[in-house]
N, C-alpha and C positions, 0 to 999 in steps of 0.2 A: 018711644021714650026719646027725650032730647036732653040737652046740656042741663046739668044740675039735678036731675031726677035720680032716684036710687032704685036699684034693682038688686035685691038680695044684699050681699056684701060688697057689691060693685057700685061705685059712684059713676054715673054715665056722663062723659064729657063729649061723646061722639053722637052723631045722629045714628039712629039704628033703623034698619040694618046699615052697618058701615059699608060705604062704597070704596073699594080699593082698586085703583088702577096700577097695573104692572104687568109683568110677564116673566118668562124664563130668562135668567141672566140679569135681572134688575134688583135682586136683594129682597123681593117680597116674601120669600119663603119664611124668613124669620118673623115677619109681621103676621103672617098667616098662622104660624105655630103659636105665637102669643095670643091671637084672637081666639084660637081653639082652646087654649089653656084657660083663657078668661071666660070661655063660653059665651062669646059675643057673636051675635048673628052678623054675618057680613056677606057682601056680594063681590066676587072677584070679577074684575073687568079687564080683559087682556087688551093691553094697549102699550106698545113699546115704540120708542122714537124711531127705531130702525125698520119698522114695518108699517107702511101707510095703510090705515084701516079707518072705517067710520068711528070706532072707539077712540082712536088717536085724535081725530077731529074733535070729539067730545072733550077729551082730556085737555086739549089745547085751549078750549073755551074757558076752562077754570084755571089752567096752569099753562100759560103761554110757552114756557120753556119745555113742557112736556117731560118734566123730571119724574122718574119712577123709582120706587113706588110713590103713589100719591093717594092720600085719603081725603075724602070730601067731608068737611066738618059740618056741624049742625047748621051753621049760618050760611052754608054754601061755598065758603072759601076753601082753598086747598092747602094741605100740608104735605110737603114732600120730605124725603130723606127718611130712610128706614129708622135710623136712631131716634129722630125726633118723634116719629109716629110711635115707636116703641116706648119711649119715655112718657109721652102723653097717655098712652093706653096703660102703661105700668102704674102711673100715679092715679089712674081711675080705679084700679083694682087694689083693694085694701091689702097691705102687707107686701106688695110686689117691689116697691121702691123703698129703700130704707128712710127712716125719718131722723135717725141720729146724724148729727152734722158730719162727723168723719166718715161714717159708712156711706152717707149720701154723696159725699164728694168722691169717694172711691168708685161708687156705682157710676157716677156721671163721667168720671175719668175713663173707665173701661168702655162705657157706651159710645164715647167719642173716639177713643184710640183705635178701635177696630175699623170704623169706616175711614177714618183719616189716614191711617197707616197701612193696614192690611190690604184694603182695596186698592190704594195707590201702588202697592207692590205688585198686585195682579195686573194692573194696567201697564206698569212697567214692562213686565214679562211679556204681555201680549204685544205691545208695541215693538219690543225687541225682535219678536218673531215676525211680525207683519211688516214693520219698517216704517209705516207712517199712517196717519189717520186716513189719508185719501185712499189707501189700498183697502180699507174696510168697506167702502162704499161701492 
C-alpha cells in the first residue's frame, strides 16, 4: 500500500511497512505506540547518532543530519521529529486529529508544546549535570 490508498478506516500516507529509524532516548516510543494503536505495520531500525553503526550510515543517506526518530515516506524522502511524524500519522487515521478549527488548533499547540518546551527542559537538566556537550562524547 502507498500514499493515497485506503486500508479499512485508515487513509495511508506512508509507505507500508513504515521504516522507522531511532532508538532508546530519541523519542520514538511515542511514534511506536501510535503505530501500534493505528495497527500500521512498521519496521524499527535502531540507529542513533551517538552510536556508529551500519544502520546509522543508512539513515544518513536519507537524512544527512541523522535526526531521530526518522520515518521514510513513500517517495523515499525522510521525515524527522516525532511530533511531525505523529501528526502525519494521526491525520491518516480517521478521527485521531480533530477537524473542528478550534480543537485542531489546540491539538497542534500541544503537539508542538511538548517537544519544544518539555524536551528543552530535559536537555537543560542534563547539561547542568554533565557541564557541556563535549563531556557527552
